N, CA and C of each residue as an Amber inpcrd file, in Angstrom:
protein
   324
   0.8310000  -1.7370000  -0.1390000  -0.2550000  -0.1970000   0.3340000
   1.0370000   1.1300000  -0.1340000   0.2390000   2.4000000  -0.7370000
   1.2190000   3.2550000  -0.8330000   1.1990000   4.1810000   0.5020000
   2.4900000   5.1180000   0.5900000   1.9900000   5.8680000   2.1800000
   1.1250000   6.7410000   1.7900000   0.9630000   7.3010000   0.8060000
  -0.0760000   8.9050000   0.6970000  -1.5220000   7.6780000   0.9900000
  -1.7840000   6.5800000   0.4190000  -3.3840000   5.9410000   0.7670000
  -3.1220000   5.5380000   2.1300000  -1.8990000   5.4100000   3.0040000
  -2.2870000   5.3510000   4.1130000  -2.3050000   6.7620000   4.9910000
  -1.8760000   7.4740000   4.7930000  -2.3240000   8.7330000   5.3640000
  -3.2340000   9.4750000   4.6990000  -4.1140000   9.1540000   3.6850000
  -5.5260000   9.3000000   3.2600000  -6.3710000   8.6440000   4.3020000
  -6.1240000   7.4890000   4.7440000  -7.2800000   6.8830000   5.7350000
  -7.2050000   6.9760000   7.0000000  -5.8290000   7.1300000   7.5520000
  -5.8080000   8.1120000   9.0160000  -6.6870000   9.6810000   9.0390000
  -6.0460000  10.4860000   7.5760000  -7.0010000  11.4770000   8.1820000
  -8.3130000  11.0720000   7.7600000  -9.0240000  10.0840000   6.7290000
 -10.3790000   9.4700000   6.7450000 -11.0220000   9.5000000   8.4580000
  -9.8380000   8.5660000   9.0930000 -10.9390000   8.1190000  10.2380000
 -10.5960000   9.2830000  11.4260000  -9.8680000   9.8550000  11.4730000
  -9.7040000  11.0210000  12.0940000 -10.9530000  11.8680000  12.0910000
 -11.3480000  12.0370000  10.7300000 -12.5570000  13.6200000  10.4910000
 -13.5980000  12.6500000  10.5810000 -14.0390000  11.3720000  10.4000000
 -15.0230000  10.8680000  10.9220000 -14.8020000  11.2740000  12.2030000
 -14.3780000  10.3610000  13.1070000 -14.5410000  10.3320000  14.5020000
 -14.6620000  11.7520000  15.2500000 -13.9940000  13.0070000  14.5900000
 -14.6670000  13.7490000  14.8430000 -15.9090000  14.5780000  14.7130000
 -16.3440000  14.0810000  13.8150000 -17.9670000  14.3800000  13.3970000
 -18.8270000  13.3230000  14.4160000 -18.2260000  12.1340000  15.1790000
 -19.1840000  11.1120000  15.3310000 -19.8470000  10.1650000  14.8410000
 -19.2710000  10.1870000  13.4360000 -19.8270000   9.2180000  12.6150000
 -18.8610000   7.9940000  12.3610000 -19.4690000   7.1340000  11.7210000
 -18.8820000   5.7280000  11.6880000 -18.0350000   5.2610000  10.0290000
 -19.3270000   5.7760000   9.1680000 -18.4100000   5.6720000   7.9400000
 -19.2190000   6.8930000   6.7470000 -18.5630000   7.1910000   6.1130000
 -19.2800000   8.1860000   4.8660000 -19.5060000   6.9060000   3.5550000
 -20.4270000   7.2590000   2.5870000 -20.2050000   6.2780000   1.5380000
 -19.2330000   7.2780000   0.8550000 -19.1780000   8.3870000   0.3780000
 -18.1810000   8.7310000  -0.2500000 -16.5360000   8.1850000   0.2920000
 -16.5270000   7.9510000   1.3560000 -15.0210000   7.6280000   2.2260000
 -15.3990000   6.0780000   1.6590000 -15.8040000   5.2300000   1.4400000
 -16.0720000   3.5090000   1.2380000 -15.9380000   3.7360000  -0.5820000
 -16.6910000   5.0470000  -1.4020000 -16.3040000   4.2390000  -2.1830000
 -14.6400000   5.3620000  -2.7950000 -14.0600000   5.9140000  -2.5340000
 -12.8960000   6.1730000  -2.7590000 -12.0750000   5.4180000  -1.7780000
 -11.9880000   4.5290000  -0.8590000 -11.4900000   3.4440000  -0.5880000
 -11.2750000   2.4830000  -1.6170000 -12.5440000   2.3130000  -1.6150000
 -12.9000000   1.2300000  -3.1800000 -12.1040000   1.3270000  -4.3640000
 -11.9500000   2.3690000  -4.7990000 -11.2970000   2.8190000  -6.3080000
  -9.6340000   2.9400000  -5.4180000  -9.5210000   3.3970000  -4.3520000
  -7.9780000   3.3890000  -4.0320000  -7.3040000   1.7520000  -4.0080000
  -8.4960000   0.8710000  -3.6690000  -7.7660000  -0.7270000  -3.4610000
  -7.9620000  -0.8870000  -4.7640000  -8.7770000  -1.1250000  -5.6670000
  -8.7460000  -1.1450000  -6.8840000  -7.3600000  -1.0570000  -7.6670000
  -6.8330000   0.2790000  -7.2220000  -5.6510000   0.9160000  -8.0280000
  -4.3100000   0.4210000  -7.5830000  -4.8060000  -0.1980000  -6.2020000
  -3.2350000  -0.6850000  -5.5150000  -3.2680000  -1.8110000  -5.8250000
  -3.9730000  -2.2570000  -6.5190000  -3.8660000  -3.8970000  -6.9080000
  -3.7270000  -3.7370000  -8.5760000  -4.2450000  -3.2850000  -8.9900000
  -3.4910000  -2.9520000 -10.6110000  -1.8180000  -2.7990000 -10.3810000
  -1.9650000  -1.8160000  -9.9060000  -0.3090000  -1.7030000  -9.6700000
   0.7850000  -2.8530000  -8.8440000   0.4090000  -3.3590000  -8.0480000
   0.7860000  -4.5740000  -7.4530000   1.2880000  -5.6400000  -8.8190000
  -0.4520000  -6.1290000  -9.1940000   0.3180000  -6.7830000 -10.4390000
   1.1650000  -6.8350000 -11.4840000   1.0730000  -5.3680000 -11.9730000
   2.1260000  -4.7610000 -12.5410000   3.3070000  -4.6560000 -12.5700000
   2.9440000  -4.6200000 -10.8610000   4.9240000  -4.6790000 -11.0400000
   5.4330000  -6.0020000 -10.4350000   4.2570000  -6.8270000 -10.2310000
   4.6880000  -8.0290000 -10.1210000   4.9430000  -9.0200000 -11.2120000
   4.6250000  -8.2030000 -12.3830000   5.2420000  -8.9760000 -13.6570000
   6.0450000  -7.9910000 -14.1110000   6.5720000  -7.1000000 -14.2410000
   7.7430000  -6.2600000 -14.3770000   7.9020000  -5.3180000 -15.2720000
   6.6140000  -4.6950000 -15.2110000   6.1470000  -4.1750000 -16.2980000
   5.7590000  -2.5790000 -15.8490000   6.3340000  -1.2680000 -16.5010000
   6.0980000  -0.2900000 -16.5190000   4.8310000   0.4160000 -16.8180000
   4.3780000   1.3660000 -16.0440000   3.4030000   1.9990000 -16.3260000
   3.3330000   2.6120000 -18.0180000   4.5470000   2.3460000 -19.2350000
   4.2010000   3.0180000 -20.1600000   3.6820000   2.1870000 -20.7940000
   4.5350000   0.8570000 -20.4570000   4.2130000  -0.5940000 -21.0470000
   3.0300000  -0.6510000 -21.4450000   1.9360000  -1.3170000 -20.4950000
   0.7670000  -1.0440000 -19.7500000  -0.0220000  -0.4690000 -20.3670000
   0.2450000   1.2380000 -20.8530000  -0.6770000   1.7290000 -21.2760000
  -0.7170000   1.7600000 -22.3320000   0.2160000   1.6110000 -23.2840000
   0.6250000   1.8490000 -24.6990000   0.3070000   0.2020000 -25.4080000
   0.2500000  -0.6660000 -24.4910000  -0.6280000  -2.3600000 -25.2510000
  -2.0420000  -2.3500000 -24.7510000  -2.7090000  -1.2960000 -23.7460000
  -4.0280000  -1.3400000 -23.6720000  -4.5480000   0.1030000 -24.1410000
  -3.9000000   0.7660000 -25.0170000  -4.3170000   1.8160000 -25.8880000
  -5.1090000   3.1140000 -24.9710000  -4.4670000   3.0990000 -23.7710000
  -4.3040000   4.4030000 -22.8090000  -3.1940000   5.0700000 -22.9820000
  -3.4780000   6.3620000 -22.0040000  -2.0670000   7.1080000 -21.8340000
  -1.6360000   6.8380000 -20.6240000  -0.1430000   7.0390000 -20.2260000
   0.6620000   6.7690000 -19.1280000  -0.4260000   7.3800000 -17.8830000
  -0.8150000   8.5940000 -18.3300000  -1.2820000   9.2530000 -17.0120000
  -2.0960000   8.8620000 -16.5080000  -3.4810000   8.4300000 -17.6260000
  -4.7580000   7.9920000 -17.6630000  -4.4950000   6.5070000 -16.3970000
  -3.3880000   5.7130000 -17.0590000  -3.2210000   4.5250000 -15.6370000
  -2.4320000   5.0530000 -14.6700000  -1.6250000   6.2040000 -14.1420000
  -1.0820000   6.3860000 -13.0580000  -2.4920000   7.0760000 -12.3030000
  -3.1910000   7.7440000 -12.6430000  -4.9980000   8.2630000 -12.5320000
  -5.3750000   6.7520000 -11.1180000  -5.7220000   6.0520000 -12.1630000
  -6.2650000   4.6330000 -12.3090000  -5.7730000   4.0120000 -10.7650000
  -4.0480000   4.1470000 -10.6650000  -3.6380000   3.3000000 -10.0300000
  -3.6870000   4.3100000  -8.5040000  -3.6810000   5.2930000  -8.5330000
  -3.9210000   6.6910000  -7.4200000  -4.9100000   6.6290000  -7.0770000
  -6.2600000   5.5320000  -7.3430000  -7.3960000   5.8260000  -6.7790000
  -8.1260000   7.2550000  -7.8590000  -7.5580000   7.9470000  -8.5200000
  -8.1790000   8.9530000  -8.9600000  -9.2780000   9.0430000 -10.1580000
  -8.9050000   7.6790000 -10.7060000  -9.8640000   7.3320000 -11.8130000
 -10.6540000   6.1180000 -11.7410000 -11.5990000   6.2060000 -11.9650000
 -12.3950000   5.0650000 -12.2030000 -12.3180000   4.0920000 -13.4130000
 -11.8520000   3.0430000 -13.9150000 -11.9690000   2.6510000 -15.4410000
 -12.8630000   1.6100000 -15.4580000 -13.7210000   1.8370000 -17.0450000
 -14.9070000   1.3100000 -17.0970000 -14.6430000  -0.3080000 -16.8100000
 -15.1920000  -1.3230000 -17.2350000 -14.9890000  -2.9350000 -17.2490000
 -14.4400000  -3.1920000 -18.5800000 -14.6120000  -2.1530000 -19.8270000
 -13.7910000  -2.4220000 -20.9990000 -12.4930000  -1.9470000 -20.9030000
 -11.7350000  -0.8480000 -20.1600000 -10.7790000  -0.8050000 -20.0220000
 -10.0370000  -1.1750000 -18.6860000 -10.5740000  -1.7300000 -17.6170000
 -10.0310000  -3.0320000 -17.0680000  -9.8100000  -4.3400000 -17.9070000
 -10.8770000  -4.6590000 -18.5610000 -10.2220000  -5.7370000 -19.6280000
  -8.9330000  -5.3980000 -20.7510000  -9.1370000  -4.3740000 -21.1550000
  -7.6670000  -4.1390000 -21.6680000  -6.6790000  -3.6420000 -21.0630000
  -6.5590000  -3.0670000 -19.8090000  -5.3940000  -3.3050000 -18.8330000
  -4.9090000  -4.3400000 -18.7600000  -6.0300000  -5.5670000 -18.3110000
  -5.6010000  -6.7470000 -17.9870000  -5.0570000  -7.8930000 -18.9240000
  -5.6430000  -7.5890000 -20.1380000  -5.0870000  -7.9460000 -21.3910000
  -3.6020000  -7.7700000 -21.6560000  -3.6590000  -5.9730000 -21.1250000
  -2.0680000  -5.7230000 -21.6520000  -0.9810000  -6.4900000 -20.5670000
  -1.2110000  -6.8940000 -19.3190000  -0.6840000  -7.0320000 -18.0340000
  -0.8410000  -9.2720000 -18.4560000  -1.5010000  -9.8550000 -19.5100000
  -1.3120000 -10.8790000 -19.4320000  -2.1050000 -11.6870000 -18.6240000
  -3.0440000 -11.0920000 -17.8020000  -3.8780000 -11.4760000 -17.1820000
  -5.4850000 -11.2660000 -17.2600000  -6.4730000 -12.1740000 -16.0800000
  -7.9440000 -12.0440000 -16.3200000  -8.4040000 -11.1590000 -15.1530000
  -8.7800000 -10.4770000 -14.9000000  -9.5830000 -10.0560000 -13.8240000
 -11.4050000 -10.4890000 -13.3780000 -11.1670000 -11.0330000 -12.0990000
 -12.7740000 -11.6740000 -11.6390000 -13.3080000 -10.3850000 -10.8000000
 -14.2170000  -9.2980000 -11.1180000 -14.9850000  -8.4920000 -10.2110000
 -15.9810000  -8.8860000  -9.4630000 -15.9840000  -9.1390000  -8.0150000
 -17.0990000  -8.9970000  -7.3580000 -17.8840000  -8.2820000  -6.8900000
 -19.3580000  -8.0890000  -6.9710000 -20.1840000  -6.6290000  -6.7640000
 -21.0190000  -7.2170000  -5.7620000 -21.3590000  -6.7450000  -4.4410000
 -22.2910000  -6.8140000  -3.8840000 -21.7580000  -7.1540000  -2.6440000
 -22.6330000  -8.1280000  -1.4050000 -22.1370000  -8.2800000  -0.5200000
 -21.7480000  -9.0680000  -0.2440000 -20.3130000  -9.4500000   0.2320000
 -19.4460000 -10.6060000   0.3320000 -20.4280000 -11.9970000   0.7100000
 -21.3010000 -11.9760000   1.7030000 -22.1680000 -13.0900000   2.2880000
 -23.4160000 -13.5420000   1.4430000 -23.6030000 -12.5210000   0.3890000
 -24.6260000 -13.0190000  -0.2520000 -24.4450000 -14.3120000  -1.3200000
 -25.6370000 -14.5380000  -2.0460000 -25.5350000 -15.9760000  -3.2230000
 -24.6880000 -15.5290000  -4.0540000 -23.1400000 -16.1840000  -5.1450000
 -22.8480000 -15.9680000  -6.0590000 -23.1480000 -16.6760000  -7.1160000
 -24.0610000 -15.5790000  -8.1430000 -24.2650000 -16.4200000  -9.1630000
 -23.6900000 -15.7510000 -10.3390000 -22.7530000 -16.6530000 -11.3720000
 -21.7000000 -16.2090000 -12.4130000 -22.8620000 -16.2650000 -13.3230000
 -22.5290000 -14.9080000 -14.3820000 -23.9710000 -14.6820000 -15.2560000
 -23.1050000 -15.2740000 -16.0630000 -21.7950000 -15.4710000 -16.6030000
 -21.0820000 -15.5250000 -18.0150000 -21.3680000 -17.4130000 -18.1980000
 -21.8750000 -18.3270000 -16.7520000 -21.6910000 -19.5230000 -16.7960000
 -22.5080000 -20.1860000 -17.9150000 -21.8010000 -20.9250000 -18.4150000
 -23.0390000 -21.8560000 -19.7910000 -23.5630000 -22.7680000 -19.3450000
């Protein structure tokens, strides 16, 4: 995890505590976006790829990929597919509550 993300989490926790609030939907979404970016960066680095290489292969700009990795950009499913292909991986994305029944829409 990046130091900047850790600092953000600390600041978020402090502000929520000061406001007397458990959680806020905007913080939840921002954390989810940052976690996605962290995971994409981990995969890219593990495969010894630069942002420039992945971006070129995915047909996006390097700054756009950087923004996604930093949690500041939310890629579409199509863009995630292109990024995954550029890194030679297939992403599986889960939505909904973890305890809920899981249904594979693409299973034949």
